[in-house]
C-alpha atoms as an extended CHARMM CRD file, in Angstrom:
* protein
*
       212  EXT
         1         1  MET       CA              9.6920000000        4.8670000000       -6.1870000000  PROA      1               0.0000000000
         2         2  ASP       CA              6.5580000000        6.3050000000       -7.7590000000  PROA      2               0.0000000000
         3         3  ALA       CA              3.1120000000        4.9500000000       -6.9380000000  PROA      3               0.0000000000
         4         4  LEU       CA             -0.0720000000        5.2050000000       -8.9820000000  PROA      4               0.0000000000
         5         5  LEU       CA             -3.0920000000        5.8560000000       -6.7760000000  PROA      5               0.0000000000
         6         6  LEU       CA             -6.5340000000        5.1270000000       -8.2170000000  PROA      6               0.0000000000
         7         7  VAL       CA             -9.1620000000        7.0190000000       -6.2410000000  PROA      7               0.0000000000
         8         8  ASP       CA            -12.6330000000        5.4670000000       -5.8860000000  PROA      8               0.0000000000
         9         9  VAL       CA            -13.0790000000        4.0170000000       -9.3820000000  PROA      9               0.0000000000
        10        10  GLN       CA            -16.2930000000        2.4110000000       -8.1390000000  PROA      10              0.0000000000
        11        11  ASN       CA            -19.6430000000        1.6060000000       -9.6800000000  PROA      11              0.0000000000
        12        12  ASP       CA            -21.6750000000        4.0410000000       -7.6020000000  PROA      12              0.0000000000
        13        13  PHE       CA            -19.6500000000        6.9690000000       -8.9730000000  PROA      13              0.0000000000
        14        14  MET       CA            -20.2290000000        5.9450000000      -12.5740000000  PROA      14              0.0000000000
        15        15  PRO       CA            -23.0200000000        7.4870000000      -14.7000000000  PROA      15              0.0000000000
        16        16  PHE       CA            -25.1970000000        4.4610000000      -13.8850000000  PROA      16              0.0000000000
        17        17  GLY       CA            -24.4610000000        4.5600000000      -10.1340000000  PROA      17              0.0000000000
        18        18  ALA       CA            -26.1580000000        5.8150000000       -7.0050000000  PROA      18              0.0000000000
        19        19  LEU       CA            -24.0160000000        8.9810000000       -6.8650000000  PROA      19              0.0000000000
        20        20  PRO       CA            -23.3190000000        9.4850000000      -10.5640000000  PROA      20              0.0000000000
        21        21  VAL       CA            -20.3810000000       11.4960000000      -11.8120000000  PROA      21              0.0000000000
        22        22  ALA       CA            -20.9220000000       12.6480000000      -15.3890000000  PROA      22              0.0000000000
        23        23  ASP       CA            -18.5590000000       10.8060000000      -17.7530000000  PROA      23              0.0000000000
        24        24  GLY       CA            -17.0670000000        9.0340000000      -14.7360000000  PROA      24              0.0000000000
        25        25  ASP       CA            -16.4090000000        5.8550000000      -16.6920000000  PROA      25              0.0000000000
        26        26  ALA       CA            -13.9880000000        7.7980000000      -18.9160000000  PROA      26              0.0000000000
        27        27  VAL       CA            -11.3650000000        7.5140000000      -16.1670000000  PROA      27              0.0000000000
        28        28  VAL       CA            -11.2130000000        3.7190000000      -16.5010000000  PROA      28              0.0000000000
        29        29  PRO       CA             -9.1960000000        3.4650000000      -19.7440000000  PROA      29              0.0000000000
        30        30  VAL       CA             -6.8030000000        6.1340000000      -18.4570000000  PROA      30              0.0000000000
        31        31  ALA       CA             -6.2990000000        4.1330000000      -15.2560000000  PROA      31              0.0000000000
        32        32  ASN       CA             -5.7560000000        0.8940000000      -17.1710000000  PROA      32              0.0000000000
        33        33  ALA       CA             -3.2090000000        2.4410000000      -19.5230000000  PROA      33              0.0000000000
        34        34  LEU       CA             -1.1720000000        4.0190000000      -16.7330000000  PROA      34              0.0000000000
        35        35  ALA       CA             -1.3170000000        1.0300000000      -14.3700000000  PROA      35              0.0000000000
        36        36  ARG       CA              0.8410000000       -0.9950000000      -16.7730000000  PROA      36              0.0000000000
        37        37  ARG       CA              3.6440000000        1.5310000000      -16.3320000000  PROA      37              0.0000000000
        38        38  PHE       CA              3.9140000000        1.4940000000      -12.5340000000  PROA      38              0.0000000000
        39        39  GLU       CA              5.5580000000       -1.0460000000      -10.2610000000  PROA      39              0.0000000000
        40        40  LEU       CA              3.2170000000       -0.0540000000       -7.4380000000  PROA      40              0.0000000000
        41        41  VAL       CA             -0.5020000000        0.5640000000       -7.9370000000  PROA      41              0.0000000000
        42        42  VAL       CA             -2.7760000000        1.3260000000       -4.9830000000  PROA      42              0.0000000000
        43        43  ALA       CA             -6.5240000000        1.9190000000       -5.0300000000  PROA      43              0.0000000000
        44        44  THR       CA             -8.9170000000        3.5150000000       -2.5890000000  PROA      44              0.0000000000
        45        45  GLN       CA            -12.5240000000        2.4490000000       -2.0660000000  PROA      45              0.0000000000
        46        46  ASP       CA            -15.2910000000        4.3350000000       -0.3390000000  PROA      46              0.0000000000
        47        47  TRP       CA            -16.5370000000        1.6460000000        2.0450000000  PROA      47              0.0000000000
        48        48  HSD       CA            -19.4760000000        2.9770000000        4.0050000000  PROA      48              0.0000000000
        49        49  PRO       CA            -21.6910000000        1.1990000000        6.5290000000  PROA      49              0.0000000000
        50        50  ALA       CA            -25.3820000000        1.5240000000        5.7000000000  PROA      50              0.0000000000
        51        51  ASP       CA            -25.8970000000        3.8660000000        8.6640000000  PROA      51              0.0000000000
        52        52  HSD       CA            -23.1980000000        6.2990000000        7.5590000000  PROA      52              0.0000000000
        53        53  GLY       CA            -23.7930000000        9.8630000000        8.7140000000  PROA      53              0.0000000000
        54        54  SER       CA            -23.1110000000       11.3270000000        5.2570000000  PROA      54              0.0000000000
        55        55  PHE       CA            -26.2580000000        9.7010000000        3.8450000000  PROA      55              0.0000000000
        56        56  ALA       CA            -29.2520000000       12.0340000000        3.7020000000  PROA      56              0.0000000000
        57        57  VAL       CA            -31.6280000000        9.1330000000        4.3830000000  PROA      57              0.0000000000
        58        58  ASN       CA            -30.0740000000        8.8030000000        7.8430000000  PROA      58              0.0000000000
        59        59  HSD       CA            -31.1380000000       12.3870000000        8.6820000000  PROA      59              0.0000000000
        60        60  PRO       CA            -34.9420000000       12.5600000000        8.3360000000  PROA      60              0.0000000000
        61        61  GLY       CA            -36.1540000000       15.7260000000        6.6900000000  PROA      61              0.0000000000
        62        62  THR       CA            -32.9420000000       16.3620000000        4.7360000000  PROA      62              0.0000000000
        63        63  GLU       CA            -32.1080000000       15.9840000000        1.0640000000  PROA      63              0.0000000000
        64        64  PRO       CA            -28.8710000000       15.1580000000       -0.7910000000  PROA      64              0.0000000000
        65        65  GLY       CA            -26.8240000000       18.2970000000       -1.3530000000  PROA      65              0.0000000000
        66        66  GLU       CA            -27.7270000000       19.8880000000        1.9830000000  PROA      66              0.0000000000
        67        67  MET       CA            -24.9900000000       20.7270000000        4.4720000000  PROA      67              0.0000000000
        68        68  ILE       CA            -24.8080000000       19.5120000000        8.0660000000  PROA      68              0.0000000000
        69        69  GLU       CA            -22.0300000000       19.0940000000       10.6050000000  PROA      69              0.0000000000
        70        70  LEU       CA            -20.6390000000       15.5880000000       11.0090000000  PROA      70              0.0000000000
        71        71  GLY       CA            -17.7450000000       14.7030000000       13.2670000000  PROA      71              0.0000000000
        72        72  GLY       CA            -17.1920000000       18.3880000000       13.9320000000  PROA      72              0.0000000000
        73        73  VAL       CA            -16.6770000000       19.3450000000       10.2750000000  PROA      73              0.0000000000
        74        74  PRO       CA            -19.0570000000       20.5450000000        7.5270000000  PROA      74              0.0000000000
        75        75  GLN       CA            -20.5630000000       17.6620000000        5.6030000000  PROA      75              0.0000000000
        76        76  VAL       CA            -22.4340000000       17.4990000000        2.3020000000  PROA      76              0.0000000000
        77        77  LEU       CA            -25.2730000000       14.9920000000        2.4940000000  PROA      77              0.0000000000
        78        78  TRP       CA            -25.2050000000       12.3670000000       -0.2470000000  PROA      78              0.0000000000
        79        79  PRO       CA            -27.4580000000        9.5800000000       -1.4740000000  PROA      79              0.0000000000
        80        80  PRO       CA            -26.4950000000        6.1890000000       -0.0320000000  PROA      80              0.0000000000
        81        81  HSD       CA            -23.4820000000        4.9890000000       -2.0040000000  PROA      81              0.0000000000
        82        82  CYS       CA            -20.5850000000        2.5400000000       -1.8370000000  PROA      82              0.0000000000
        83        83  VAL       CA            -22.1730000000        0.5490000000        0.9740000000  PROA      83              0.0000000000
        84        84  GLN       CA            -19.8020000000       -2.1400000000        2.1660000000  PROA      84              0.0000000000
        85        85  ASP       CA            -19.9100000000       -5.3520000000        0.0990000000  PROA      85              0.0000000000
        86        86  SER       CA            -22.5890000000       -3.9620000000       -2.2420000000  PROA      86              0.0000000000
        87        87  PRO       CA            -22.2830000000       -4.0250000000       -6.0560000000  PROA      87              0.0000000000
        88        88  GLY       CA            -22.0840000000       -0.2370000000       -5.9900000000  PROA      88              0.0000000000
        89        89  ALA       CA            -18.9440000000       -0.3680000000       -3.8710000000  PROA      89              0.0000000000
        90        90  SER       CA            -17.1770000000       -2.6670000000       -6.3280000000  PROA      90              0.0000000000
        91        91  PHE       CA            -14.6180000000       -1.3890000000       -8.7870000000  PROA      91              0.0000000000
        92        92  HSD       CA            -15.9160000000       -0.7530000000      -12.3060000000  PROA      92              0.0000000000
        93        93  SER       CA            -15.9530000000       -4.0670000000      -14.1540000000  PROA      93              0.0000000000
        94        94  ALA       CA            -13.6840000000       -2.7030000000      -16.9010000000  PROA      94              0.0000000000
        95        95  LEU       CA            -10.9950000000       -1.6030000000      -14.4350000000  PROA      95              0.0000000000
        96        96  ASP       CA             -7.9870000000       -3.9100000000      -14.6430000000  PROA      96              0.0000000000
        97        97  ILE       CA             -7.4850000000       -4.8510000000      -11.0190000000  PROA      97              0.0000000000
        98        98  GLY       CA             -4.5220000000       -7.1390000000      -11.7510000000  PROA      98              0.0000000000
        99        99  PRO       CA             -1.8660000000       -4.4530000000      -11.1740000000  PROA      99              0.0000000000
       100       100  ILE       CA             -3.4720000000       -3.2610000000       -7.9030000000  PROA      100             0.0000000000
       101       101  SER       CA             -1.3440000000       -4.5000000000       -5.0130000000  PROA      101             0.0000000000
       102       102  HSD       CA             -3.1460000000       -2.7710000000       -2.1420000000  PROA      102             0.0000000000
       103       103  VAL       CA             -6.6470000000       -1.4200000000       -1.4920000000  PROA      103             0.0000000000
       104       104  VAL       CA             -7.3980000000        1.2460000000        1.1350000000  PROA      104             0.0000000000
       105       105  HSD       CA            -10.9350000000        1.3270000000        2.5460000000  PROA      105             0.0000000000
       106       106  LYS       CA            -12.1400000000        4.7230000000        3.7270000000  PROA      106             0.0000000000
       107       107  GLY       CA            -15.3300000000        6.1810000000        5.1230000000  PROA      107             0.0000000000
       108       108  THR       CA            -15.8570000000        3.1730000000        7.3520000000  PROA      108             0.0000000000
       109       109  ASP       CA            -16.7120000000        5.1690000000       10.4970000000  PROA      109             0.0000000000
       110       110  PRO       CA            -20.3950000000        6.1810000000       10.4420000000  PROA      110             0.0000000000
       111       111  ARG       CA            -19.5970000000        9.2500000000       12.5620000000  PROA      111             0.0000000000
       112       112  ILE       CA            -17.3610000000       11.0040000000       10.0010000000  PROA      112             0.0000000000
       113       113  ASP       CA            -16.7040000000       10.9070000000        6.2690000000  PROA      113             0.0000000000
       114       114  SER       CA            -13.3300000000       10.3230000000        4.6110000000  PROA      114             0.0000000000
       115       115  TYR       CA            -12.8740000000       12.0330000000        1.2700000000  PROA      115             0.0000000000
       116       116  SER       CA             -9.0960000000       11.6930000000        1.4370000000  PROA      116             0.0000000000
       117       117  GLY       CA             -7.3240000000        8.4210000000        0.9420000000  PROA      117             0.0000000000
       118       118  PHE       CA             -5.0250000000        9.3670000000        3.8300000000  PROA      118             0.0000000000
       119       119  PHE       CA             -7.3120000000       10.6040000000        6.6410000000  PROA      119             0.0000000000
       120       120  ASP       CA            -10.8970000000       11.1080000000        7.6950000000  PROA      120             0.0000000000
       121       121  ASN       CA            -12.3020000000       14.5910000000        7.1340000000  PROA      121             0.0000000000
       122       122  GLY       CA            -11.4410000000       15.6640000000       10.6640000000  PROA      122             0.0000000000
       123       123  HSD       CA             -7.8740000000       14.3300000000       10.4000000000  PROA      123             0.0000000000
       124       124  LEU       CA             -8.4900000000       12.3190000000       13.5500000000  PROA      124             0.0000000000
       125       125  LYS       CA             -7.5950000000        8.9010000000       12.1420000000  PROA      125             0.0000000000
       126       126  ALA       CA             -5.2810000000        7.7870000000        9.3710000000  PROA      126             0.0000000000
       127       127  THR       CA             -6.2180000000        5.1100000000        6.8470000000  PROA      127             0.0000000000
       128       128  GLY       CA             -2.7530000000        3.5380000000        6.8150000000  PROA      128             0.0000000000
       129       129  LEU       CA             -2.0120000000        4.6740000000        3.2660000000  PROA      129             0.0000000000
       130       130  GLU       CA              0.8630000000        6.9480000000        4.2890000000  PROA      130             0.0000000000
       131       131  GLY       CA              2.6190000000        4.1880000000        6.1670000000  PROA      131             0.0000000000
       132       132  PHE       CA              2.1190000000        1.7220000000        3.3220000000  PROA      132             0.0000000000
       133       133  LEU       CA              3.7200000000        4.1200000000        0.8400000000  PROA      133             0.0000000000
       134       134  ARG       CA              6.6130000000        5.1140000000        3.0890000000  PROA      134             0.0000000000
       135       135  GLU       CA              7.4790000000        1.4900000000        3.8580000000  PROA      135             0.0000000000
       136       136  ARG       CA              7.9780000000        1.0240000000        0.1180000000  PROA      136             0.0000000000
       137       137  GLY       CA             10.0760000000        4.1310000000       -0.3360000000  PROA      137             0.0000000000
       138       138  VAL       CA              7.4860000000        6.0340000000       -2.3370000000  PROA      138             0.0000000000
       139       139  LYS       CA              8.4020000000        9.6700000000       -2.9490000000  PROA      139             0.0000000000
       140       140  ARG       CA              5.9370000000       10.6130000000       -5.6800000000  PROA      140             0.0000000000
       141       141  VAL       CA              2.2480000000        9.7560000000       -5.9050000000  PROA      141             0.0000000000
       142       142  VAL       CA              0.5050000000        9.9870000000       -9.2690000000  PROA      142             0.0000000000
       143       143  LEU       CA             -3.2400000000        9.9800000000       -8.7780000000  PROA      143             0.0000000000
       144       144  LEU       CA             -6.4650000000        9.9710000000      -10.7350000000  PROA      144             0.0000000000
       145       145  GLY       CA            -10.0650000000        8.9240000000      -10.2280000000  PROA      145             0.0000000000
       146       146  LEU       CA            -13.3320000000       10.1780000000       -8.8100000000  PROA      146             0.0000000000
       147       147  ALA       CA            -14.2950000000       12.7150000000       -8.0090000000  PROA      147             0.0000000000
       148       148  THR       CA            -12.0750000000       15.6920000000       -8.8510000000  PROA      148             0.0000000000
       149       149  ASP       CA            -13.7770000000       18.1190000000       -6.4940000000  PROA      149             0.0000000000
       150       150  TYR       CA            -13.9530000000       15.8020000000       -3.4760000000  PROA      150             0.0000000000
       151       151  CYS       CA            -11.9580000000       12.6150000000       -2.9820000000  PROA      151             0.0000000000
       152       152  VAL       CA             -9.2830000000       13.3520000000       -5.5840000000  PROA      152             0.0000000000
       153       153  LYS       CA             -8.7800000000       16.8870000000       -4.3060000000  PROA      153             0.0000000000
       154       154  PHE       CA             -8.5550000000       16.0000000000       -0.6320000000  PROA      154             0.0000000000
       155       155  THR       CA             -6.2870000000       13.0140000000       -1.2870000000  PROA      155             0.0000000000
       156       156  ALA       CA             -3.9540000000       15.2330000000       -3.3100000000  PROA      156             0.0000000000
       157       157  LEU       CA             -3.9110000000       18.0100000000       -0.7140000000  PROA      157             0.0000000000
       158       158  ASP       CA             -3.1750000000       15.5760000000        2.0990000000  PROA      158             0.0000000000
       159       159  GLY       CA             -0.4530000000       13.9190000000        0.0480000000  PROA      159             0.0000000000
       160       160  VAL       CA              1.3300000000       17.2310000000       -0.4540000000  PROA      160             0.0000000000
       161       161  ALA       CA              0.9200000000       18.1470000000        3.2130000000  PROA      161             0.0000000000
       162       162  LEU       CA              2.5410000000       14.8370000000        4.1560000000  PROA      162             0.0000000000
       163       163  GLY       CA              5.5500000000       15.6110000000        1.9990000000  PROA      163             0.0000000000
       164       164  PHE       CA              4.8920000000       13.4860000000       -1.0620000000  PROA      164             0.0000000000
       165       165  GLU       CA              5.3820000000       14.8450000000       -4.5600000000  PROA      165             0.0000000000
       166       166  VAL       CA              1.8640000000       14.6790000000       -5.9730000000  PROA      166             0.0000000000
       167       167  THR       CA              0.9870000000       14.5700000000       -9.6510000000  PROA      167             0.0000000000
       168       168  VAL       CA             -2.6900000000       14.6760000000      -10.6410000000  PROA      168             0.0000000000
       169       169  VAL       CA             -3.6730000000       13.2510000000      -14.0270000000  PROA      169             0.0000000000
       170       170  ALA       CA             -6.4080000000       15.6390000000      -15.1240000000  PROA      170             0.0000000000
       171       171  ASP       CA             -7.8380000000       13.5530000000      -17.9580000000  PROA      171             0.0000000000
       172       172  GLY       CA             -8.1450000000       10.6490000000      -15.5370000000  PROA      172             0.0000000000
       173       173  CYS       CA            -10.4620000000       12.6290000000      -13.2370000000  PROA      173             0.0000000000
       174       174  ARG       CA            -14.0920000000       13.7070000000      -13.3970000000  PROA      174             0.0000000000
       175       175  GLY       CA            -16.0320000000       15.8540000000      -10.9140000000  PROA      175             0.0000000000
       176       176  VAL       CA            -19.3730000000       15.8620000000       -9.1230000000  PROA      176             0.0000000000
       177       177  GLU       CA            -19.8880000000       19.5790000000       -9.9000000000  PROA      177             0.0000000000
       178       178  LEU       CA            -22.4960000000       20.4020000000       -7.2650000000  PROA      178             0.0000000000
       179       179  GLU       CA            -21.7300000000       23.9520000000       -8.3670000000  PROA      179             0.0000000000
       180       180  PRO       CA            -20.5880000000       24.6590000000      -11.9440000000  PROA      180             0.0000000000
       181       181  GLY       CA            -16.8310000000       25.1150000000      -12.0290000000  PROA      181             0.0000000000
       182       182  ASP       CA            -16.1010000000       23.0250000000       -8.9330000000  PROA      182             0.0000000000
       183       183  SER       CA            -13.7010000000       20.7760000000      -10.8410000000  PROA      183             0.0000000000
       184       184  ARG       CA            -11.7670000000       23.6850000000      -12.3180000000  PROA      184             0.0000000000
       185       185  ARG       CA            -11.5220000000       25.2870000000       -8.8910000000  PROA      185             0.0000000000
       186       186  ALA       CA            -10.3430000000       21.9680000000       -7.4390000000  PROA      186             0.0000000000
       187       187  PHE       CA             -7.5370000000       21.6970000000       -9.9850000000  PROA      187             0.0000000000
       188       188  ASP       CA             -6.5560000000       25.2970000000       -9.2310000000  PROA      188             0.0000000000
       189       189  GLU       CA             -6.5190000000       24.5640000000       -5.4950000000  PROA      189             0.0000000000
       190       190  MET       CA             -4.3940000000       21.4590000000       -5.9550000000  PROA      190             0.0000000000
       191       191  ALA       CA             -1.9300000000       23.3290000000       -8.1560000000  PROA      191             0.0000000000
       192       192  ALA       CA             -1.7110000000       26.2010000000       -5.6740000000  PROA      192             0.0000000000
       193       193  ALA       CA             -0.8910000000       23.7030000000       -2.9080000000  PROA      193             0.0000000000
       194       194  GLY       CA              2.0440000000       22.3470000000       -4.9020000000  PROA      194             0.0000000000
       195       195  CYS       CA              0.5190000000       19.5020000000       -6.9070000000  PROA      195             0.0000000000
       196       196  ARG       CA              1.6100000000       19.0340000000      -10.4910000000  PROA      196             0.0000000000
       197       197  VAL       CA             -1.4880000000       18.8320000000      -12.7020000000  PROA      197             0.0000000000
       198       198  VAL       CA             -0.7740000000       17.0500000000      -15.9970000000  PROA      198             0.0000000000
       199       199  THR       CA             -2.4120000000       14.9170000000      -18.6740000000  PROA      199             0.0000000000
       200       200  SER       CA             -1.6920000000       11.2420000000      -19.2210000000  PROA      200             0.0000000000
       201       201  ALA       CA              0.0600000000       12.2860000000      -22.4610000000  PROA      201             0.0000000000
       202       202  ASP       CA              2.4140000000       14.4730000000      -20.4060000000  PROA      202             0.0000000000
       203       203  LEU       CA              3.3440000000       11.4410000000      -18.3200000000  PROA      203             0.0000000000
       204       204  GLY       CA              4.0090000000        9.4770000000      -21.4890000000  PROA      204             0.0000000000
       205       205  GLN       CA              6.4980000000       12.0960000000      -22.6230000000  PROA      205             0.0000000000
       206       206  ALA       CA              8.2640000000       11.8390000000      -19.2690000000  PROA      206             0.0000000000
       207       207  GLY       CA              9.2320000000        8.2200000000      -19.9130000000  PROA      207             0.0000000000
       208       208  PRO       CA              8.5550000000        5.0620000000      -17.8900000000  PROA      208             0.0000000000
       209       209  ALA       CA              7.2970000000        5.4670000000      -14.3470000000  PROA      209             0.0000000000
       210       210  GLY       CA              7.7590000000        3.4480000000      -11.2230000000  PROA      210             0.0000000000
       211       211  GLY       CA             11.5120000000        3.4380000000      -10.7140000000  PROA      211             0.0000000000
       212       212  GLY       CA             13.1420000000        3.7480000000       -7.3290000000  PROA      212             0.0000000000
């Protein structure tokens, strides 16, 4: 079976959000169109406590964009975003949540961030996503969402490392771009690791998805 994985299609990553991704809302219609073609649709949500260590405000004297060490790994400091149960953590209102059968919360431990939908950034704890997919016989994961150069990239890389066939829908992704070209480099890195990088039109040509 194939699964569609929607990565962090949340308000705070939209152009109007606390950690805005330029043109981030453009991923929503791509997600909605593809979700109708999959038997299994899973979504991830950044789900941070207010005291999360990735928030610059929790490190006096620092600013968003600076680097620290958190949980033993390098960490970019961000503005507070996707705080648990806040409007910013909610899915974009135009996202069709009807097809979503399972939601994975990540970034819940204030001591370490979790870009990937599979693990925290130190690979110390799993989110349960791998087990959920394997129990349902998933072999291929098709993913899209926000942001290309962080949560999409690390989810894709972990998926490949775990043995899944990973397809990334490029037109369904947008990047933070802390440095110009970060998104392009992320796509290159995913492709080099064995991910298939396609457009949603490419998937359409491949026929219906979701079969066993």
